[in-house]
Each structure stands twice: as structure tokens, then as C-alpha cells.
C-alpha positions as CSV (number, residue, x, y, z in Angstrom):
1,M,-9.4,6.5,-37.8
2,S,-11.0,5.4,-34.8
3,D,-11.1,6.8,-31.4
4,A,-8.8,4.9,-30.0
5,Q,-6.0,5.8,-32.6
6,A,-7.0,9.4,-32.2
7,E,-6.5,9.0,-28.3
8,A,-3.4,7.3,-28.9
9,E,-2.1,10.2,-31.3
10,K,-2.7,13.1,-28.7
11,L,-1.3,11.3,-26.1
12,G,1.7,10.9,-27.9
13,S,1.8,14.2,-29.5
14,S,1.7,16.1,-26.1
15,S,3.6,13.6,-24.0
16,E,7.2,12.1,-24.5
17,D,7.0,9.8,-22.2
18,S,3.9,8.2,-23.6
19,G,5.9,5.0,-25.4
20,S,2.5,2.9,-25.9
21,Q,1.4,4.8,-28.8
22,R,4.2,2.5,-30.7
23,A,2.3,-0.7,-30.0
24,E,-0.9,-2.1,-31.8
25,I,-3.9,-0.1,-30.7
26,F,-7.8,-1.5,-30.2
27,D,-11.1,-0.3,-30.0
28,R,-12.8,0.5,-26.6
29,P,-15.5,-1.4,-26.2
30,T,-19.0,0.4,-26.5
31,G,-22.0,0.6,-24.5
32,W,-22.0,0.1,-20.9
33,R,-19.1,-2.3,-21.4
34,R,-17.3,0.7,-22.3
35,Y,-17.5,2.2,-18.7
36,Y,-17.2,-1.1,-16.8
37,Y,-13.7,-2.4,-18.5
38,H,-12.7,1.3,-18.2
39,P,-9.3,1.2,-16.4
40,V,-10.8,4.0,-13.8
41,T,-13.8,1.8,-13.0
42,Q,-11.6,-1.2,-12.3
43,V,-9.1,0.6,-10.3
44,S,-11.7,2.4,-8.3
45,M,-13.6,-1.1,-7.7
46,L,-9.6,-2.6,-6.7
47,G,-9.7,0.6,-4.0
48,F,-13.0,-0.5,-2.9
49,V,-11.7,-4.1,-2.4
50,C,-9.2,-2.9,-0.4
51,F,-11.6,-0.2,1.6
52,M,-12.8,-3.3,2.6
53,C,-10.5,-5.1,3.9
54,P,-6.8,-3.3,4.8
55,G,-8.9,-0.1,5.3
56,M,-10.4,-2.1,8.3
57,F,-7.2,-3.3,9.4
58,N,-5.3,0.1,9.2
59,A,-8.5,1.7,11.2
60,L,-8.0,-0.9,14.2
61,S,-4.3,-0.6,14.1
62,G,-4.2,2.8,14.4
63,L,-6.0,3.2,17.3
64,G,-3.0,1.9,19.0
65,G,-2.9,-1.6,20.1
66,G,-6.0,-3.0,18.0
67,G,-8.1,-0.9,20.1
68,Q,-7.2,-2.8,23.5
69,I,-6.0,-1.3,26.3
70,N,-3.1,-3.6,26.6
71,S,-1.3,-3.4,23.4
72,T,1.2,-6.9,23.9
73,D,-1.0,-9.0,21.8
74,Q,-1.5,-6.5,19.2
75,A,2.1,-5.8,18.7
76,N,3.2,-9.9,18.6
77,S,0.7,-10.8,16.6
78,S,1.9,-7.6,14.0
79,A,4.9,-9.5,14.3
80,A,3.2,-12.7,12.9
81,V,1.5,-11.0,10.6
82,N,4.2,-9.3,8.9
83,S,6.6,-12.4,9.4
84,T,4.4,-14.5,6.8
85,F,3.8,-11.6,4.9
86,A,7.7,-11.0,4.6
87,F,7.9,-15.0,3.2
88,F,5.0,-15.4,1.3
89,A,5.0,-12.2,-0.5
90,F,8.6,-13.4,-2.0
91,F,6.4,-16.1,-4.0
92,S,3.5,-14.3,-4.1
93,G,3.9,-12.9,-7.8
94,S,4.2,-16.4,-9.2
95,V,1.1,-17.4,-7.4
96,N,-0.5,-14.1,-9.0
97,N,0.9,-15.3,-12.3
98,V,-0.7,-18.8,-12.1
99,L,-3.9,-18.4,-10.6
100,G,-4.6,-14.8,-11.8
101,P,-4.6,-11.5,-10.4
102,R,-8.8,-12.0,-9.6
103,R,-8.7,-15.4,-8.0
104,T,-5.7,-14.1,-6.1
105,L,-7.4,-10.8,-5.0
106,M,-10.2,-13.1,-3.7
107,L,-8.0,-15.8,-1.9
108,G,-6.1,-12.7,0.0
109,T,-9.7,-11.0,1.5
110,W,-10.9,-13.6,4.1
111,G,-7.6,-13.3,6.2
112,Y,-9.0,-9.6,7.5
113,S,-12.2,-11.1,8.3
114,L,-10.7,-13.5,10.6
115,Y,-8.2,-11.1,12.1
116,I,-10.8,-9.1,13.2
117,A,-12.9,-11.2,14.5
118,S,-10.0,-12.4,16.5
119,F,-10.4,-8.9,18.1
120,L,-13.6,-9.4,19.2
121,A,-13.0,-12.8,21.1
122,V,-10.4,-11.5,23.1
123,N,-12.9,-8.8,24.3
124,I,-15.1,-11.2,25.0
125,H,-12.8,-13.5,26.2
126,P,-9.8,-12.2,27.6
127,G,-7.8,-14.7,27.9
128,A,-7.8,-15.1,23.7
129,G,-4.7,-13.4,23.3
130,N,-3.2,-16.7,21.3
131,F,-5.9,-16.4,19.3
132,V,-5.3,-13.0,17.9
133,V,-1.2,-14.1,16.9
134,I,-2.5,-17.1,15.0
135,A,-5.2,-15.3,13.1
136,G,-2.3,-12.7,12.5
137,A,0.0,-15.4,10.9
138,I,-3.1,-16.8,8.9
139,L,-3.6,-12.9,7.6
140,G,0.2,-12.6,6.8
141,V,-0.1,-15.5,4.0
142,C,-3.6,-13.6,2.7
143,A,-2.7,-10.1,2.9
144,A,1.0,-11.4,0.4
145,F,-1.8,-12.5,-2.1
146,L,-3.9,-9.6,-1.9
147,W,-1.5,-6.9,-2.0
148,T,0.4,-8.7,-4.7
149,A,-2.7,-8.7,-6.9
150,Q,-3.3,-5.3,-6.1
151,G,0.1,-3.6,-7.6
152,S,0.0,-5.7,-10.4
153,L,-3.2,-4.6,-11.3
154,M,-2.4,-0.9,-10.4
155,L,0.3,0.0,-12.2
156,S,-0.5,-1.9,-15.7
157,Y,-3.8,-0.7,-16.4
158,P,-2.8,3.1,-16.7
159,T,-0.9,4.4,-19.4
160,E,2.6,5.5,-18.7
161,A,1.9,9.1,-18.3
162,Q,-1.2,8.4,-15.8
163,K,0.2,6.0,-13.6
164,G,1.0,8.7,-10.8
165,M,-3.6,9.7,-11.2
166,F,-4.3,5.8,-10.9
167,I,-1.8,5.2,-8.0
168,S,-3.9,7.9,-6.5
169,I,-7.1,7.4,-7.1
170,F,-6.5,3.9,-5.7
171,W,-4.8,5.4,-2.2
172,T,-7.4,7.5,-2.0
173,I,-10.2,5.0,-2.0
174,F,-8.1,2.6,0.3
175,N,-7.6,5.3,3.0
176,L,-11.6,6.0,2.9
177,G,-11.8,2.7,4.7
178,G,-9.1,4.0,7.1
179,V,-11.2,7.3,7.8
180,V,-14.6,5.3,7.9
181,G,-13.3,2.7,10.3
182,S,-11.9,5.7,12.4
183,A,-15.2,7.7,12.0
184,V,-16.8,4.7,13.0
185,S,-14.3,4.1,16.3
186,F,-14.5,7.5,17.2
187,G,-18.1,8.0,17.5
188,N,-18.5,4.7,19.1
189,N,-16.5,5.6,21.7
190,F,-16.6,9.0,21.9
191,N,-18.4,9.0,25.6
192,S,-15.5,6.2,26.5
193,T,-13.4,6.3,29.9
194,A,-12.3,2.1,29.1
195,N,-9.5,3.1,27.0
196,S,-10.3,0.7,24.7
197,V,-12.8,0.1,21.9
198,G,-16.1,-1.7,22.8
199,N,-17.8,-5.2,20.9
200,G,-20.2,-2.6,18.1
201,T,-16.4,-1.6,16.9
202,Y,-15.3,-4.6,16.0
203,V,-18.9,-6.3,14.7
204,G,-18.9,-3.2,12.5
205,F,-15.6,-3.4,11.0
206,L,-15.8,-7.5,10.7
207,I,-18.8,-7.2,8.7
208,L,-16.8,-5.1,6.3
209,T,-14.3,-6.4,5.9
210,L,-16.7,-10.0,4.8
211,I,-18.5,-7.2,1.8
212,G,-14.8,-7.0,0.7
213,V,-14.2,-10.6,0.4
214,F,-16.9,-10.9,-2.5
215,L,-16.1,-7.7,-4.0
216,P,-13.4,-9.3,-6.3
217,L,-16.4,-11.5,-8.3
218,L,-17.8,-8.3,-9.9
219,M,-14.4,-7.2,-11.7
220,A,-12.9,-7.4,-15.0
221,D,-10.6,-10.2,-16.0
222,P,-7.4,-8.1,-16.8
223,D,-7.1,-9.8,-20.3
224,K,-10.3,-8.0,-21.6
225,M,-8.8,-4.6,-20.7
226,I,-8.0,-1.8,-23.0
227,R,-6.0,1.5,-21.9
228,T,-7.6,4.7,-22.7
229,D,-5.0,5.3,-25.2
230,G,-6.0,2.2,-27.3
231,T,-3.2,-0.3,-26.0
232,R,-4.3,-3.7,-24.8
233,V,-3.0,-4.7,-21.1
234,N,-0.5,-7.3,-21.7
235,L,-2.4,-10.8,-21.0
236,V,-1.5,-12.4,-18.2
237,R,0.4,-15.1,-18.1
238,H,-0.2,-18.4,-17.1
239,P,3.1,-20.8,-16.9
240,S,4.0,-23.8,-14.7
241,W,5.0,-23.1,-11.0
242,K,8.8,-23.8,-12.0
243,T,9.1,-20.9,-14.7
244,E,7.4,-18.6,-12.2
245,F,9.5,-19.3,-9.5
246,L,12.5,-19.0,-11.8
247,S,11.1,-15.9,-13.0
248,L,11.8,-14.7,-9.4
249,F,15.7,-15.0,-10.0
250,M,15.3,-13.5,-14.2
251,A,13.6,-10.3,-12.9
252,L,16.8,-9.6,-10.7
253,K,19.2,-10.6,-13.3
254,T,17.3,-8.7,-15.9
255,D,16.8,-5.3,-13.9
256,P,19.2,-5.8,-10.6
257,W,18.6,-1.7,-10.5
258,I,15.2,-3.2,-8.3
259,V,17.7,-4.3,-5.6
260,F,18.3,-0.3,-4.7
261,L,15.0,0.0,-4.3
262,F,15.2,-2.8,-1.4
263,P,16.1,-0.4,1.3
264,M,13.0,1.6,0.6
265,F,10.9,-1.3,0.5
266,F,12.2,-2.3,4.1
267,A,11.3,0.8,5.8
268,S,7.9,1.5,4.1
269,N,6.2,0.0,6.9
270,Y,8.6,0.1,9.7
271,F,7.6,3.5,10.9
272,Y,3.5,2.5,11.6
273,T,4.9,0.7,14.8
274,W,5.7,4.0,16.4
275,Q,3.0,6.2,14.8
276,F,0.3,4.0,16.0
277,N,1.7,2.6,19.4
278,D,4.7,4.4,20.4
279,Y,2.6,7.7,19.8
280,N,-0.8,7.2,19.1
281,G,-1.9,4.6,21.3
282,A,0.7,5.2,24.3
283,I,0.1,9.0,25.4
284,F,-3.6,9.8,24.2
285,N,-6.7,8.0,25.8
286,I,-9.5,6.4,23.1
287,R,-11.2,9.0,21.7
288,A,-8.2,11.4,21.1
289,R,-6.8,8.2,19.6
290,S,-9.8,7.9,17.3
291,L,-9.9,10.8,16.5
292,N,-6.2,10.8,15.7
293,N,-6.5,8.1,13.3
294,F,-9.9,9.4,11.6
295,M,-7.5,12.9,11.0
296,Y,-4.4,10.2,10.2
297,W,-6.3,8.5,7.2
298,T,-7.8,11.7,5.5
299,S,-4.4,13.1,5.5
300,Q,-3.1,10.3,3.4
301,I,-5.6,11.3,0.9
302,F,-4.5,14.6,0.2
303,G,-1.0,13.6,0.4
304,S,-1.0,11.0,-2.3
305,I,-3.1,13.2,-4.7
306,F,-0.7,15.8,-4.2
307,I,2.4,14.0,-5.4
308,G,1.1,11.0,-7.5
309,Y,-1.2,13.6,-9.7
310,F,0.2,17.1,-8.9
311,I,3.8,16.0,-9.3
312,L,4.7,12.5,-10.7
313,D,2.1,13.2,-13.3
314,Q,2.9,16.5,-14.9
315,K,2.8,15.8,-18.4
316,R,4.6,19.4,-18.7
317,I,8.1,17.9,-17.6
318,S,9.8,14.7,-18.5
319,R,9.5,11.9,-16.7
320,R,13.2,11.5,-15.0
321,V,12.7,15.0,-14.1
322,R,9.5,14.2,-12.1
323,A,11.2,11.4,-10.7
324,F,13.7,13.7,-9.0
325,Y,10.9,16.4,-7.5
326,G,9.2,13.3,-5.9
327,W,12.4,12.3,-4.6
328,I,13.1,16.0,-3.0
329,L,9.9,16.4,-1.8
330,V,10.0,12.9,-0.1
331,F,13.2,13.2,1.5
332,L,12.7,17.3,2.7
333,M,9.2,15.6,4.5
334,I,11.4,12.6,6.0
335,F,12.8,15.4,8.4
336,V,10.5,18.1,8.9
337,V,8.2,15.1,10.4
338,H,11.2,13.4,12.4
339,V,12.9,16.5,14.1
340,W,9.1,17.9,14.9
341,A,8.4,14.1,16.5
342,Y,11.5,14.1,18.4
343,F,10.9,16.9,20.5
344,Y,7.1,15.2,21.7
345,Q,9.6,11.9,21.9
346,K,11.9,13.5,24.7
347,T,9.1,14.3,26.9
348,Y,8.1,10.6,27.5
349,T,9.3,7.2,28.1
350,R,7.7,3.7,28.2
351,A,8.2,3.0,31.6
352,E,5.8,5.9,31.9
353,E,3.0,5.2,30.1
354,T,2.6,1.8,30.8
355,S,3.0,2.1,34.4
356,T,0.0,0.5,36.4
357,V,1.0,1.5,39.5
358,N,1.1,5.1,39.0
359,P,-0.6,5.5,35.2
360,A,0.7,8.5,33.2
361,Y,-2.0,10.9,32.1
362,K,-4.0,10.1,28.7
363,I,-4.4,13.5,26.6
364,D,-7.7,14.4,25.4
365,I,-9.0,16.0,22.6
366,L,-10.2,19.2,24.8
367,D,-6.8,19.6,26.3
368,K,-4.7,22.8,25.1
369,N,-1.9,20.7,24.1
370,Y,-3.8,18.4,21.8
371,P,-3.5,20.5,18.8
372,A,-0.4,20.5,18.3
373,H,0.0,16.9,18.6
374,V,-2.6,15.6,16.3
375,W,-1.0,18.0,13.5
376,L,2.2,15.8,13.9
377,M,0.0,12.8,13.6
378,I,-1.7,14.6,9.8
379,F,1.7,15.1,9.2
380,Y,2.6,12.1,9.1
381,G,-0.3,11.0,7.1
382,F,1.0,13.1,4.5
383,L,4.8,11.2,4.7
384,D,3.4,7.9,4.4
385,S,1.2,8.4,1.6
386,M,3.9,10.2,-0.3
387,W,6.3,7.3,0.5
388,Q,4.0,4.2,-0.4
389,T,3.3,6.3,-3.8
390,Y,6.2,6.8,-5.0
391,A,7.4,3.9,-4.2
392,Y,4.8,2.7,-6.3
393,W,5.4,5.2,-9.1
394,L,9.0,4.4,-9.3
395,M,8.3,0.2,-9.7
396,G,5.5,1.6,-12.9
397,A,8.2,3.3,-13.9
398,M,10.3,0.3,-14.8
399,S,7.4,-2.3,-16.5
400,N,3.9,-2.3,-17.9
401,D,3.9,-5.7,-17.9
402,P,1.7,-7.0,-15.0
403,A,3.9,-10.5,-14.7
404,K,6.9,-8.7,-13.7
405,L,4.8,-5.5,-11.9
406,A,3.8,-9.0,-9.9
407,V,7.0,-9.8,-8.9
408,F,8.6,-6.7,-8.1
409,T,5.2,-6.0,-6.0
410,G,5.9,-9.2,-3.9
411,F,9.8,-8.2,-3.7
412,Y,8.1,-5.0,-2.6
413,K,6.0,-6.5,0.2
414,S,8.4,-8.9,1.1
415,L,10.7,-6.6,2.7
416,Q,8.2,-4.0,3.6
417,S,7.0,-7.3,6.2
418,A,10.2,-8.0,7.1
419,G,11.2,-4.7,8.6
420,A,7.8,-4.2,10.1
421,A,7.9,-7.7,11.7
422,G,10.9,-6.9,13.2
423,V,10.1,-3.3,14.6
424,W,6.9,-5.0,16.0
425,R,8.7,-7.7,17.6
426,A,10.7,-5.1,18.9
427,D,7.8,-3.2,20.1
428,G,6.2,-6.4,22.0
429,V,8.9,-7.0,23.7
430,G,9.2,-3.1,25.3
431,I,12.2,-1.8,23.6
432,P,12.4,1.9,24.5
433,Y,10.4,4.3,22.4
434,M,13.6,6.4,21.6
435,N,15.3,3.5,20.2
436,I,12.4,2.7,17.9
437,F,12.0,6.1,16.8
438,L,15.3,7.1,16.2
439,S,16.1,3.6,14.4
440,T,12.8,4.7,12.3
441,W,13.9,8.3,11.5
442,C,17.2,5.9,10.0
443,L,16.1,3.6,7.8
444,T,13.6,6.1,6.3
445,V,17.0,8.4,5.4
446,A,18.9,5.3,4.3
447,G,16.1,4.3,2.1
448,M,15.8,7.2,0.1
449,I,19.6,7.6,-0.1
450,F,19.9,4.1,-1.8
451,A,17.0,4.5,-4.1
452,A,18.6,8.1,-5.2
453,P,21.2,6.2,-7.5
454,M,18.4,4.1,-9.4
455,V,16.0,7.0,-9.9
456,Y,19.1,8.8,-11.8
457,L,20.3,5.7,-13.8
458,R,17.3,3.5,-14.1
459,V,14.2,6.1,-14.8
460,T,13.4,6.8,-18.5
461,N,11.4,9.2,-19.9
462,H,9.4,6.2,-21.4
463,T,9.4,2.4,-20.7
464,D,11.4,0.5,-23.8
465,I,10.0,-3.0,-24.8
466,E,12.4,-4.8,-23.3
467,D,11.0,-3.7,-19.9
468,E,8.1,-4.8,-20.8
469,T,9.0,-8.5,-20.0
470,L,11.4,-10.7,-17.7
471,M,12.4,-13.2,-20.3
472,Q,11.9,-15.5,-22.8
473,M,11.3,-19.0,-20.9
474,A,9.7,-21.9,-21.4
475,G,6.1,-21.7,-20.3
476,V,5.8,-17.8,-21.1
477,E,5.3,-15.9,-23.7
478,R,7.3,-13.2,-25.1
479,I,6.2,-9.8,-25.9
480,E,6.8,-8.8,-29.6
481,P,8.0,-5.8,-30.4
482,P,5.5,-3.0,-31.2
483,L,3.4,-3.2,-34.5
484,D,2.7,-0.4,-36.9
485,T,-0.5,1.1,-35.8
486,T,-3.5,-0.8,-36.5
487,T,-7.3,-0.8,-35.9
488,E,-8.7,-4.3,-34.6
489,R,-12.5,-4.8,-32.5
490,A,-11.8,-5.6,-29.1
């Protein structure tokens, strides 16, 4: 019996939700290829791509206003990012399945470099605000491709029993980008009194994003990947464009429960506007904003590991029970964080904080009331990472097929960006902080309530073969039913 067969049988006997032991088993590569083609290695490399590109974007956004004194250009640019993101993400699963995840991933990286460069241009030429908005619109297209490829790879490489852990691994490395970027910003601006970041911060971010553009070239082809239990990752299909566009509707027809996650998807980036612009960017000075940003992204790492590894991957508990535990934790966290934030939001308004006649005092890291305020940012980081990890885990519980997961991820990112586009535009036109805060609270609660029926009726203890593919259509090879266990040289 091969090592792969033995591991598969061990996984099958120890976890009732590991349905993959029924599929054909392959020997894993040997020598250095064993490590290079290991799913953990490839998901870690995927994490580093997002560390360099979206991670730097997050570090910049978390400063509030993109590190600028006037946040209007950044708010309008974020609206442009999410508008084009929402539109193209709906079709990005089809692009991913035609071009392949690696090419799609690389296509999506370069927009982040352009976006960072636009803020450097504004620092040098203050009248170049329109460039930031245009760069944001281009980034939205690129980000749609990057995040769809990312979701497809991250959710198809692990076994069913490992999905929470793999999401945590990715989320940890990805958020280290925000941590490092925030640390750079904090160091560069520690003694700054300008309330905006300097050129050096933008140049550093730009260099890191350019490195990220080339990292996908070093990643393995998904069709060469074998999971740790010996099952092969389903081959990425490359059908016609017509077939792939039809698959969008087939996904809804064959798995309509995904619709119950749409409100959760819509709310999943909505809360960033209040956190970054209307809280961090509104009431803190630049070095406090930088430190808040650092603490926020650091807490995301721990939040993702907590819910992904210790809750959603607990092998002693059935997958259905874990799904309910995750739902309860996220739902309770929403109320803890927003009740706390409500008492802070009552103490300031947009008119007071943006006044140029009588500028409001900005909280500094040495002020006595700073620790309590930074703890709120830490808890918001926990909530964000728990929300995103749980959403990805639910999609992963619906299928193991990369093509179907690409479509689901496209839905996720499209609706996520649609919600973010609306709220960033609302912030750009000066809607009161309290209105944005209350809408954020209501949407997050509604997202979890709508997700509850899907958790109850759709999440099973293991994924059936019928969930592994969209539908047999022209140009799409259907996954065959599981074979008896055999051994084949990988």
C-alpha cells in the first residue's frame, strides 16, 4: 500500500466529513517536488502574491484617505475600484476557467502597482486627483481576476477536513502584507506633523507590489497538484467562452442555495469605509492611524487562525455542527463590536472632524483615551477576518471543484464590491458618519440572518460527487463518479 493510500485511509477513518477517500488515489511526488507541489507550499505562495499586492493596498487604505489629508479622492477612487470590481467579478470565474488560475492571477496583480503609483503622483502633483480615480477603476478590473483565481486555488487544494486551516494559512500570510505595510508607514511617519504620509512610504509600497506581479510565474500548474490524501485536484477545464458564461447561470440553477449567501457577500467589504475613513481616518493623527492600521491587520491573523483552525476544522465535531458554531461566533461578534463602536460614534460628526475653520483635535498615541480606541480597531480586525474566513469556508463546503469554486468566488467578489462601491461613494459625497455606521451594522446582521437557512439546509458532513461539477455541457468534461481505490504513479 502506498503512503498516499495509507494517509487517505487514515483520514477517512478519523473524520466522517472526508469524502475524498472514495476517489482515485495517486502517489505524491518524491524528492524536492514533494515539497514544491505540496498544497501548503502552493497556498503559501498564493498568500505571498496577495501579501505583495492586495496587502499593500490594504495597508494604504487602512491609513484612512489613502494616507492623504483630504480623503475625497481616495473615497471616489475606492468607489471606482469597487464598481468595476463588481461588474467584472461576475464574469471573472469564466475568465479564470478559460485562461487558467495562474495566468488570471498574474493578470490581476499589475493594477495594484498602478494604484499605488497614483497616490505617489498626487503627493508630487496635488492636482492629479483624477488619476487616482482612473487608476482605481483599472484596479477594480484587475482585482476581480486576482481574487477569483485566488479563491479557486485556495479552496480546491485542501481536503475537506483541511479547508479551515488552508484559509487560515492564506489569510495569515496575506494580512502580513497589511502588517508590514503599516509598520513601514508607522516608522516613516512617527515624527510627522503633516497628517499625511510622505513619498518614501508610497515608493516602498510600489516596489513591493511590483515584486508581487512576477510571483505567479513561480507557482505550480493546478493540474499537477495532488492533495495530501492522494486525490488529484480536479483538472482545470478550458472550455469555450460561451460555455463558461452559461456556467454562471448553471451554477445558480444547480446550487441555488448560494443565493442565501448573497447578502453576506454584499456586506463583506461594506464595513471598511466606516472603519478606515470614518473612524481611523477621522479622529486620529497620522502616526496613530498608522499604529491602528498595524494592530488591525495583526489581529486579523489571530482571528482567522482562531475560527479557521480551532473552530471550522475541529475533526472531533461534524462539519454541520462546526458550521453552526462558526455562525454563532460571527453573529455575536457583530454585536459586541458595533455596540462598542456606537458609543464612540456618538461623540463626533463629519462636520466637526472635517472643519477647516476650527479643526478638531486628532487623537495621538500618547493620549490617555488612545488605548480604548485602538482596542476597538483590534476587535474590528478580529470580526473582519472571522467574517471572511467563514464566508470562504461555507463556499468550500459546497464544492471541491476549482471551476465551480471560481464561479462562486466571482459571485462573492462581485457582490462584495457592489456593496463597497455604494458606501465609498456615500462617504465621498459626505453622508453623515452615523448614517454609514448604522447601515453597516444593519447589513452585517442581515447578512448572517440570510445565511442561516443555507447553513442549516445546505452544509452536509461531506461533499457529494454531484457537488463537484456544474453540469455536463458542451466543452465541459463532467467529473466521473468515484472509482475503487487504485494506485497510479503521479
